[in-house]
C-alpha positions in Angstrom: 78.9 97.5 120.6 82.1 98.7 122.2 84.9 101.0 121.4 86.0 100.2 117.7 90.0 100.9 118.5 91.0 97.4 118.6 89.5 96.2 115.8 92.7 95.7 113.9 93.2 92.4 116.7 91.0 90.3 114.2 91.7 88.9 110.7 89.9 91.4 107.9 88.0 90.9 104.6 87.4 94.3 104.8 84.5 96.2 102.9 87.1 99.0 102.5 90.8 97.1 102.0 93.7 98.6 102.8 97.5 98.1 102.2 100.1 100.4 102.2 98.6 103.3 100.3 96.0 101.3 99.2 92.5 102.6 100.0 89.1 102.1 98.2 87.0 105.9 98.6 83.4 106.5 99.4 82.1 109.3 99.3 79.7 108.6 102.4 78.1 106.0 103.9 75.5 105.6 101.2 78.0 104.5 98.4 79.4 101.5 100.2 78.1 99.0 98.4 79.8 96.4 97.5 82.1 94.0 99.7 85.1 93.6 98.6 86.8 90.0 99.5 90.5 90.6 100.5 91.6 89.2 103.0 94.0 90.8 106.3 95.6 88.9 108.4 96.8 91.1 111.5 100.9 90.7 111.9 101.1 93.5 114.9 102.3 91.1 117.9 102.7 94.6 120.2 98.8 93.8 121.2 96.8 90.8 122.5 95.0 88.8 119.5 92.9 86.5 119.2 94.3 85.2 115.4 98.0 85.9 115.9 98.3 81.7 115.2 95.9 82.6 112.0 97.5 85.4 111.3 101.2 84.0 111.4 99.6 80.9 108.7 98.0 83.6 106.7 101.4 85.8 106.7 103.4 82.4 105.3 101.0 81.7 102.3 101.4 85.2 101.3 105.3 85.0 101.7 105.4 86.7 97.7 103.2 89.5 98.6 105.3 92.5 99.7 104.1 93.8 102.8 104.6 97.6 102.5 106.1 100.3 104.7 103.0 101.6 107.0 100.4 98.7 106.1 102.0 95.1 107.3 99.5 93.7 105.6 99.2 91.3 102.9 96.3 91.6 100.1 96.3 91.3 96.4 94.1 94.3 94.0 92.5 93.2 91.1 89.7 93.8 88.3 87.6 96.7 89.1 89.0 97.4 92.8 92.0 99.0 91.1 89.9 102.1 89.9 89.3 102.7 93.6 93.1 103.0 94.6 94.3 106.8 96.1 91.3 108.1 97.5 91.9 110.3 100.8 88.4 109.7 102.4 88.0 106.2 104.0 89.6 105.3 107.5 91.1 102.3 108.7 90.0 100.3 111.5 93.0 98.5 111.2 95.1 101.1 113.3 95.1 100.9 117.3 96.0 104.4 119.7 98.2 104.3 122.3 96.8 105.0 125.7 98.7 107.8 127.4 96.1 108.1 130.0 97.1 106.8 133.5 95.1 104.1 135.0 94.7 105.3 138.6 93.6 102.5 139.7 94.1 100.8 143.7 97.3 99.4 142.6 98.7 103.0 141.0 97.7 104.8 144.1 99.3 102.1 146.3 102.6 102.4 144.5 102.5 106.2 144.8 101.8 106.5 147.8 105.2 104.1 149.0 107.2 106.4 146.8 109.4 108.3 148.6 111.4 111.6 147.6 114.5 109.8 147.0 112.8 107.5 144.6 111.1 110.1 142.8 114.1 112.1 142.2 116.1 108.4 141.0 113.4 108.4 138.6 114.0 111.7 137.5 117.6 110.6 136.9 116.7 107.9 135.5 115.1 109.5 132.3 118.3 112.4 131.9 120.8 109.3 131.8 118.1 107.5 129.3 118.5 110.5 127.5 122.6 110.5 127.6 122.3 106.9 126.1 119.9 107.8 123.0 122.1 110.5 122.3 125.2 108.8 122.4 123.7 105.2 120.7 122.4 107.9 117.7 125.4 109.8 117.5 127.2 106.1 117.0 125.0 105.1 114.5 125.0 108.0 112.3 128.8 107.5 112.4 128.2 104.1 111.5 126.5 104.5 108.5 129.0 108.2 107.2 132.0 105.9 107.4 130.5 103.1 105.9 128.9 105.0 102.7 132.1 107.1 102.6 134.3 103.8 102.7 132.0 101.7 100.3 131.9 105.1 97.4 136.0 105.6 97.5 136.2 102.0 96.4 133.1 102.1 94.0 134.6 105.2 92.4 138.4 104.7 92.5 137.5 101.2 90.3 135.0 103.2 88.3 137.7 105.9 87.3 140.3 103.6 87.1 138.3 101.4 84.2 137.2 105.1 82.6 141.2 106.3 82.4 142.1 102.6 80.9 139.1 102.5 78.4 139.4 106.3 77.4 142.4 105.1 75.3 140.7 101.4 74.1 137.6 102.5 72.6 135.8 100.4 75.7 133.9 103.0 77.4 130.8 101.0 77.8 132.7 99.0 80.3 133.0 101.6 83.1 129.3 102.2 82.7 128.7 98.4 83.3 131.1 98.3 86.1 128.8 101.4 87.7 126.2 100.1 87.4 126.9 96.5 88.5 127.8 98.2 91.5 125.1 100.1 92.2 122.4 97.6 91.0 124.0 95.1 93.4 123.9 97.4 96.8 120.4 98.7 96.0 119.2 94.9 95.2 120.5 93.7 99.1 118.9 97.2 100.5 115.2 96.2 98.6 115.2 92.5 99.7 116.4 93.2 103.4 113.3 95.5 103.4 110.7 93.8 101.2 111.6 90.1 103.7 112.5 91.2 106.6 111.1 94.5 107.8 108.6 96.4 105.0 108.1 99.3 107.8 111.6 100.0 107.1 111.1 101.4 104.3 110.9 105.4 103.1 112.0 107.4 105.6 109.9 106.8 108.3 108.8 110.3 109.4 105.4 109.5 108.2 105.6 106.3 110.7 107.2 108.1 113.5 104.7 111.1 113.1 101.8 109.0 113.6 103.5 107.0 116.4 104.0 110.3 118.7 100.7 111.4 117.1 99.2 108.3 119.4 99.0 105.9 116.8 100.1 102.3 117.2 102.0 101.9 114.8 103.4 98.1 114.7 107.1 96.9 114.0 108.1 100.1 114.0 110.6 100.7 116.8 111.7 97.2 116.6 114.8 95.9 116.4 115.0 94.3 113.2 113.3 97.1 111.9 117.0 99.7 112.8 119.0 96.8 111.5 116.9 96.7 108.6 117.1 100.6 108.1 120.7 101.0 109.2 122.1 98.2 106.5 119.5 99.5 103.5 120.0 103.4 103.9 123.9 102.3 103.5 123.8 100.1 100.7 121.1 102.8 99.1 123.0 105.5 99.2 125.9 104.0 97.9 124.0 102.2 95.3 123.9 105.7 93.7 120.3 106.3 94.5 118.6 109.8 94.7 118.5 109.6 97.9 119.5 110.8 101.4 120.9 109.4 104.6 119.6 111.9 106.8 115.7 111.6 106.9 116.4 108.0 107.9 118.5 108.8 111.1 115.0 110.4 112.5 113.6 106.9 112.1 116.7 104.8 113.9 117.3 107.4 116.7 113.0 106.9 117.4 114.1 102.9 117.2 117.0 103.6 119.7 114.9 105.6 122.1 112.1 103.0 122.4 114.4 99.8 123.1 117.1 101.8 125.7 114.3 103.1 127.6 112.1 99.8 128.1 115.6 98.0 129.4 114.3 94.9 127.6 114.3 93.0 124.2 111.1 91.1 123.0 113.2 90.2 120.2 116.1 88.6 122.0 114.3 87.6 124.9 116.3 90.0 127.5 115.4 91.6 130.5 117.7 93.6 132.2 115.3 94.6 134.6 116.3 98.1 134.4 114.0 101.5 133.5 110.8 99.0 134.6 109.1 102.1 135.4 109.0 103.5 132.7 107.7 100.7 130.9 104.0 102.9 129.8 103.1 104.6 127.0 103.4 108.3 128.2 107.0 107.5 129.0 107.9 105.8 126.4 106.4 107.6 123.8 108.7 110.8 125.5 111.5 108.7 125.1 110.7 108.2 121.0 110.0 112.4 120.5 113.8 112.7 121.9 115.5 109.4 120.0 113.6 111.5 117.2 115.2 114.8 118.0 118.6 113.3 118.2 117.8 111.5 114.8 117.9 115.3 113.3 120.9 116.8 115.0 122.7 114.0 114.4 122.0 114.1 110.3 122.5 118.0 110.6 123.9 119.2 113.2 121.4 121.0 114.2 120.5 120.2 118.2 117.8 123.0 118.6 116.8 121.8 115.3 115.9 118.7 116.6 113.8 120.0 119.4 111.6 122.2 117.5 111.5 119.6 114.6 110.3 117.3 117.2 107.8 119.5 118.5 106.4 121.1 114.5 106.4 117.8 113.1 106.2 114.9 115.4 104.9 115.6 119.0 101.3 116.0 120.2 102.4 116.4 123.8 105.3 118.3 125.2 106.3 120.0 128.5 109.1 122.2 129.8 111.5 119.5 131.8 110.6 117.1 128.1 111.9 120.1 126.3 115.4 120.5 128.1 116.1 116.4 128.7 115.2 116.4 124.4 117.6 119.3 124.0 120.5 117.7 126.3 120.0 114.2 123.9 120.4 116.3 120.8 123.3 118.1 122.2 125.0 114.3 122.9 124.0 112.7 119.8 126.0 115.7 117.3 129.1 116.1 120.2 129.3 112.1 120.0 129.0 112.1 116.0 132.0 115.5 115.8 134.3 113.2 118.1 133.9 110.3 116.2 134.2 111.9 113.0 137.1 113.8 114.0 139.1 110.7 115.0 138.1 109.0 111.4 138.4 112.0 109.4 142.4 112.1 111.2 142.1 115.5 113.3 140.8 114.1 116.6 139.0 116.7 118.8 138.8 119.3 116.1 134.8 119.5 116.2 134.2 120.6 112.3 131.5 117.8 111.2 128.8 118.6 113.5 126.2 116.6 111.4 126.3 114.0 108.5 125.7 116.9 105.9 126.5 120.4 106.8 126.3 122.9 103.9 129.9 124.7 104.6 130.2 128.5 105.5 128.8 131.3 103.5 130.9 133.6 104.5 131.2 137.0 102.6 128.0 136.4 100.7 125.7 138.9 102.5 122.5 139.6 100.5 121.0 142.7 99.9 117.2 144.2 100.7 116.2 144.4 97.6 117.2 140.9 96.3 114.3 139.9 98.8 111.6 140.0 96.4 114.0 137.6 93.9 113.9 135.5 97.3 110.1 136.0 97.5 109.7 134.7 93.8 111.9 132.1 94.7 109.7 130.7 97.4 106.4 130.9 95.4 108.5 128.4 92.6 109.2 126.6 95.4 105.9 126.1 96.6 104.4 124.8 92.8 107.4 122.8 92.3 107.0 121.3 95.4 103.2 121.0 94.9 104.2 119.4 91.0 106.6 116.4 93.0 103.8 115.4 95.5 101.4 115.0 92.8 102.9 113.5 91.0 104.9 111.0 93.9 101.3 110.5 94.9 99.8 108.8 91.5 103.5 107.1 91.3 102.2 105.5 95.0 99.2 104.3 93.7 100.4 102.8 90.5 102.6 100.7 92.5 99.5 99.8 94.7 98.0 98.9 92.0 100.6 96.9 90.0 104.0 96.7 91.9 103.0 94.7 95.0 104.5 91.3 94.7 107.9 91.1 96.6 110.1 90.3 93.0 108.5 93.2 91.7 109.2 95.1 94.3 113.2 94.4 94.4 113.0 94.7 90.6 111.5 97.9 90.6 114.3 99.2 92.9 117.1 97.4 91.0 115.4 99.3 87.7 116.0 102.7 89.2 118.9 102.1 90.1 120.0 101.0 86.7 118.4 103.7 84.6 119.4 106.0 87.4 123.2 105.1 87.1 123.2 105.3 83.6 121.5 108.8 82.8 124.3 109.9 85.0 126.8 108.2 83.0 124.9 109.3 79.7 124.9 112.7 81.2 128.8 113.1 81.9 129.3 112.0 78.3 127.5 113.8 75.9 126.9 117.6 78.4 130.8 119.1 77.0 131.5 121.3 80.5 135.1 121.1 80.7 137.0 123.3 82.7 140.3 124.0 83.2 141.4 123.0 86.9 142.7 126.1 89.1 142.8 126.7 92.4 139.2 127.3 92.5 138.1 124.4 91.2 136.3 121.4 93.4 138.4 119.9 96.1 138.6 116.3 93.9 138.4 117.3 90.2 137.3 114.8 87.7 138.7 114.5 84.8 136.4 111.9 83.2 136.2 112.7 79.0 137.6 115.9 79.5 141.2 116.7 78.0 144.5 116.7 80.4 144.6 119.4 82.9 141.4 119.8 82.8 137.8 118.4 84.6 134.0 117.5 84.1 131.0 119.8 86.1 128.7 117.7 85.2 130.9 114.9 86.8 131.1 116.9 90.0 127.2 116.8 90.1 126.3 113.4 89.3 129.6 110.7 90.3 129.2 112.1 93.4 127.4 111.5 96.8 124.4 113.9 96.8 126.3 115.6 100.0 129.6 116.7 97.8 127.3 117.7 95.1 125.1 119.8 97.2 128.1 122.0 98.9 129.6 122.2 95.2 126.7 123.8 94.1 126.3 126.0 97.6 130.2 126.8 97.4 131.7 126.7 93.9 132.3 130.1 92.0 130.7 132.0 88.9 131.2 130.0 85.8 132.0 126.7 87.5 129.0 125.2 85.7 127.2 125.9 82.1 123.5 126.8 82.2 122.6 123.9 80.3 124.8 121.4 82.9 122.5 122.5 86.2 119.2 122.7 84.5 119.5 119.5 82.6 121.2 118.2 86.1 118.5 119.5 87.6 115.1 118.0 85.6 116.7 114.5 85.4 117.3 114.8 89.3 113.8 115.9 89.5 111.9 112.8 88.0 114.1 110.4 89.8 114.1 111.4 93.2 110.3 111.7 92.7 110.3 108.0 91.3 112.8 107.1 93.8 110.7 108.3 96.8 108.5 105.1 97.8 111.3 101.9 96.1 110.9 99.3 99.1 114.6 100.4 100.5 115.2 103.1 102.9 115.5 106.5 101.8 115.7 110.4 103.0 113.9 112.9 101.6 115.6 116.0 102.7 119.0 115.8 100.3 117.3 115.2 97.4 115.1 118.2 97.6 117.7 120.3 98.8 120.0 119.6 96.2 117.1 119.7 93.5 116.2 123.1 94.8 119.8 124.0 95.0 120.0 123.5 91.1 117.6 125.3 90.0 118.6 128.3 92.8 121.7 128.4 91.5 120.5 128.2 87.9 118.5 131.6 88.7 121.6 132.9 90.4 123.7 132.6 87.1 120.8 134.2 85.2 120.4 137.2 88.0 124.6 137.4 87.9 124.4 137.4 83.3 122.1 140.0 83.7 123.3 142.4 87.0 126.5 142.0 87.2 128.9 142.8 90.3 126.7 143.2 93.9 124.9 139.5 92.1 127.5 137.7 91.8 127.4 134.9 93.7 125.0 132.4 92.8 126.3 130.2 96.0 123.1 131.9 97.9 119.9 131.8 95.1 121.5 127.7 95.5 120.7 127.8 99.4 117.5 130.2 98.9 116.5 127.5 96.4 117.1 124.7 98.3 115.1 125.7 100.9 111.7 126.7 98.8 112.2 123.0 97.4 112.3 121.7 100.2 109.8 123.8 101.8 107.2 123.0 98.9 107.5 119.3 99.8 107.4 118.3 103.4 105.8 122.1 104.3 107.8 122.8 107.9 108.2 126.2 108.7 110.4 127.2 111.8 111.7 123.6 112.2 113.3 123.9 109.0 114.3 127.3 109.6 116.4 126.6 112.4 118.0 123.1 110.5 119.0 125.1 107.7 120.6 128.1 109.8 122.2 125.5 112.2 123.7 123.4 108.8 125.1 126.9 107.0 126.4 127.7 110.7 125.4 131.7 109.6 122.0 133.3 111.3 122.6 135.8 108.3 120.0 134.1 105.9 117.5 133.7 108.6 114.8 136.3 107.6 114.9 135.0 103.9 114.6 131.3 104.9 111.8 132.0 107.3 110.3 134.1 104.5 111.1 131.5 101.6 109.7 128.8 103.6 106.5 130.3 104.8 105.9 131.5 101.2 106.7 127.7 99.6 104.2 126.6 102.1 101.2 128.7 101.3 101.7 128.1 97.6 102.3 124.3 98.0 99.2 124.2 100.4 96.9 125.8 98.2 97.3 122.7 95.8 98.0 120.0 97.6 99.1 118.8 100.9 102.9 118.2 102.5 104.4 114.9 101.2 104.4 113.2 104.7 101.2 114.0 105.0 99.9 112.8 101.6 101.2 109.5 102.5 100.0 109.3 106.2 96.6 110.0 104.0 96.6 107.1 102.2 97.4 104.9 104.4 94.1 106.0 106.3 95.5 106.2 109.4 93.2 107.8 112.1 95.4 111.0 112.8 94.4 113.6 115.2 95.4 117.4 114.1 96.5 119.7 116.1 92.7 121.3 116.3 89.3 119.8 116.0 87.7 120.5 113.1 85.7 123.9 112.1 81.9 123.9 111.9 82.4 120.8 114.0 79.7 122.7 117.0 76.8 120.7 115.3 78.2 117.3 116.1 77.5 116.3 119.6 79.1 113.1 121.4 75.9 111.6 120.6 76.4 111.6 116.7 79.9 110.4 117.1 79.7 108.0 119.4 79.9 104.2 119.2 76.8 102.2 120.8 76.0 100.0 121.9 78.6 99.1 125.0 79.9 95.8 125.5 80.2 96.3 129.5 81.4 94.4 132.5 79.9 94.2 135.9 82.0 95.2 138.8 82.3 91.7 139.5 82.4 89.1 136.6 82.4 85.6 135.7 85.2 84.4 134.3 83.5 82.6 131.6 82.0 85.5 130.3 85.2 87.4 130.6 87.6 84.6 128.3 83.9 84.9 125.7 84.2 88.1 125.4 88.0 88.2 124.8 87.5 85.4 122.9 84.7 86.5 120.4 85.8 88.9 117.3 83.0 90.3 117.5 84.0 91.6 120.7 87.3 92.2 120.0 88.2 95.6 122.1 90.7 96.9 124.1 88.2 98.7 126.7 85.2 97.6 128.7 83.3 100.0 130.9 82.6 98.5 134.6 79.3 99.2 135.4 77.0 98.7 138.5 74.9 95.3 138.0 70.5 95.3 137.0 70.7 98.5 135.8 70.6 98.7 132.2 68.1 99.8 130.2 67.2 100.4 126.7 69.1 103.2 126.3 72.1 103.1 128.6 74.4 100.0 129.9 74.1 100.6 133.7 75.6 103.4 136.3 79.2 103.8 134.9 81.9 102.8 137.3 84.9 102.7 135.8 86.9 101.8 133.0 89.3 98.0 132.3 91.3 97.3 129.4 92.1 93.9 127.8 95.5 94.4 128.6 95.1 94.0 131.7 92.0 91.6 131.8 94.4 89.1 129.9 97.0 90.0 132.7 94.3 89.1 135.3 93.8 85.9 133.6 97.0 84.5 133.0 97.9 85.2 136.8 94.4 83.5 137.7 93.5 86.4 139.9 89.9 85.4 139.9 88.1 83.8 143.4 85.2 80.7 143.8 82.7 82.6 145.1 81.0 86.2 145.0 81.9 87.0 148.8 85.5 85.2 149.3 87.7 88.6 149.8 91.0 86.4 149.5 93.0 86.2 145.9 94.2 83.1 144.9 97.5 84.6 143.8 98.2 88.4 144.6 99.2 90.7 142.0 101.4 93.9 142.1 101.4 97.0 138.9 105.1 95.2 138.1 103.2 92.5 136.8 101.4 94.3 134.2 104.8 96.5 133.5 106.3 93.0 132.5 103.8 92.4 130.1 104.2 95.4 128.1 103.9 96.2 125.4 103.1 92.7 123.7 100.4 91.5 125.9 99.6 87.9 125.6 97.2 86.8 123.3 93.1 85.8 124.9 94.1 82.3 122.8 97.3 81.7 124.8 95.4 82.0 128.6 94.4 78.5 129.0 91.1 79.0 131.5 89.8 75.3 132.5 85.6 74.6 133.0 86.3 74.9 136.9 87.6 78.1 136.7 85.2 79.6 134.2 82.5 79.6 137.1 84.8 81.9 139.4 84.4 85.3 139.8 86.9 88.5 139.5 86.8 91.7 141.5 87.0 94.7 138.5 87.1 97.2 141.1 90.7 97.3 142.2 92.4 97.1 138.7 89.8 99.5 137.1 90.3 103.0 136.9 87.7 103.9 138.8 88.0 108.0 137.6 88.5 107.8 133.7 87.7 110.9 131.7 83.7 110.9 130.4 81.3 113.6 128.5 77.9 114.1 128.6 76.0 113.0 125.4 75.4 116.6 124.3 79.1 117.7 124.3 80.2 119.2 121.0 82.4 117.8 118.8 84.9 120.4 119.2 85.2 120.0 123.4 85.5 116.3 123.2 88.1 116.5 120.5 90.1 118.8 122.5 90.3 117.0 125.3 90.8 113.4 123.8 94.1 115.2 122.2 95.0 117.1 125.0 95.2 114.2 127.4 96.3 111.5 124.2 93.0 109.3 125.5 92.6 106.2 123.8 88.8 106.0 125.3 86.3 108.5 126.4 83.2 107.3 127.6 79.4 108.8 126.9 77.4 108.8 130.0 73.7 110.7 130.9 72.0 112.8 132.9 72.1 109.7 135.3 76.0 108.9 134.7 74.7 105.9 132.3 76.7 104.2 130.0 75.5 105.6 126.5 78.5 105.0 124.2 82.4 105.4 123.8 84.5 107.9 121.6 87.6 106.3 120.1 90.4 107.9 118.1 88.7 106.4 114.8 85.5 108.4 115.9 86.6 111.7 115.7 88.9 111.4 113.1 86.6 110.9 110.7 85.2 114.1 110.8 87.8 116.4 108.6 87.8 119.6 107.7 89.9 120.3 104.1 90.8 123.1 102.3 90.8 122.8 98.5 91.3 125.9 96.3 91.2 128.3 99.1 87.1 126.8 100.1 86.7 125.5 103.7 84.6 122.4 103.6 84.0 119.7 106.9 83.8 115.8 105.2 83.3 113.0 107.1 84.9 109.5 106.3 84.0 106.3 106.1 85.8 103.9 108.4 86.3 100.4 107.6 84.6 97.9 109.0 85.0 94.1 108.8 82.8 91.9 107.6 83.3 88.6 109.5 
């Protein structure tokens, strides 16, 4: 068989079915002894498929089932199948790869030779222009999200406050709680309905999906305009609905969608082509712009342009160069500047640029730390790693539970509403039952909330719970000593930890940064309060301990180091805490990694995504290309019959994306002919659509001339082979593939080691790697999934090399 890279283009009834975090585990190939009857309609419209119409029909039949975040599939798990959900031992064959290698065929060479220096310089200017537009648009979207949340929150909180004031003397305190619940549940219900019925891929923060995309995995619907609209509106309603989430994480996804749309100069959704930026309609160029969009999203969220660049490098991008770094930094700067300017007008202080991001931690002036406090910070890093591992472990179990029992659309919406109801009720009860009232003074919070306290007093509990997460975070960082009782902060930490863990994974757009920071700031401030009570004086500021706790908790959950350090430094506006932040983040990562992976990686692996790490698997030198490759391979002759091409592209069993081109009449039992080049499915479909074939083999003319622009115009949603109508007469014609194939693709010997293949594949962003013997005869093909199935695992300090099962179609 040929490469398995396009297996997602068929209708699946898999032995190892997957849906969102769902997968059925087998320790090794011999364990696969059950056939599951779970049908998977393919819903990806970005690439060609012989089953698109069939998929659409089946999707309508399963309209009551939710298409969870990263699967875009509809499936139901029943009976004994539920016991296998949640394993990391399977890779899904339904994911395609992006192709970052240039097809250097005759058309490409001809176009490159005609390029003048002026055109090359023009393309460079266009790249900077696109990054400028990305930065401006991302900043404007961030402003829109922030302003909408602020305005909705003002209305909601003012209404609830008025009912509380009215009911304090009327013995009707259940009424404000019902009003508060009505607001929050209503907002969350609308957000969940948008996600479940309009764009399921908009659920969550979107960071795992963007990380997969930048790694080279084709993620359907992740950069669509419909996804952006759902993400923006959904996160506004979710945050306004009082869920334990943040708006910062979804900004990374939003920036990536903006970048993907702007850089292509057209919209398939609106059937519009502006005929600009046509040279950027390739996977390579689109990937670079999406990297810039992700960085611009981080910059807009935290006012951290340098942190945005490092985040895109450390957590997302797989391919990097110096010129790209400067362009991404430029987009990040433009994004935070745009946000700053617009918010300055919104706050009534034009051009007073004091709002660099959606969330800022405020100035930690006069809050220096001492060298002998570093051991305390290191202990907090260990605690952060332990709590982060606990958070990830609980969330993993909840995700598996959702996949087993919460997969219908109505049940997903109901769960989101239930979480909103419980969150609001618990927060109200905390305010009601915790007696933490303080006299209003100049050191009090900017907007003290009286609630159930006496006249002239405010409720410290309400400052944390009846407020936006960003405002509560600032309070924990900067409120003076004595603002909160230990019982208040302790209960808030426990409640918020549990609610945040439950909330992440709901069918609503949700960020993980702010809940993690707020949870860590709570227990960090609690540590600071205890330290101050035993060692007053020099240890008098609990705010710095809140900052260290926030960093430790976030590092223990997401397991980032360099980029997170810079983001936190830029958000605080003070480099003083750079050293302790780095130490704490590194220690929390090491401790957390001993128990499990970062939360983003957990959700990626639960999807069975063939993600390639930075380095090849350890102990992989004993594995050769002969052990890794797929064989036999479907090949085409240099001059091929149209009928055969149509039949191969139409057959589900040969529904692959890459086909070696060989010299005819040289095939043997172990090889498929002398290798001459590689032709892609998308190229063949365009050739058939444009009728680029001839009646006789010896005839040199073509019925229609074709240019490289014709291939770019079809990108990225190439038509399906079922949409190409070839009559019986044309089936007898021939296509000369030599001008269109890539005559110089990368190849490896069948004796090459796995690490060598991995570095070549990973470093160059390949989609297909042809394996040849000593006589340049094609013997096999290596794709992303063939490499990703070999994985080194670290568990409790032990290093092992395991081979994962690749799910295969039984149809």
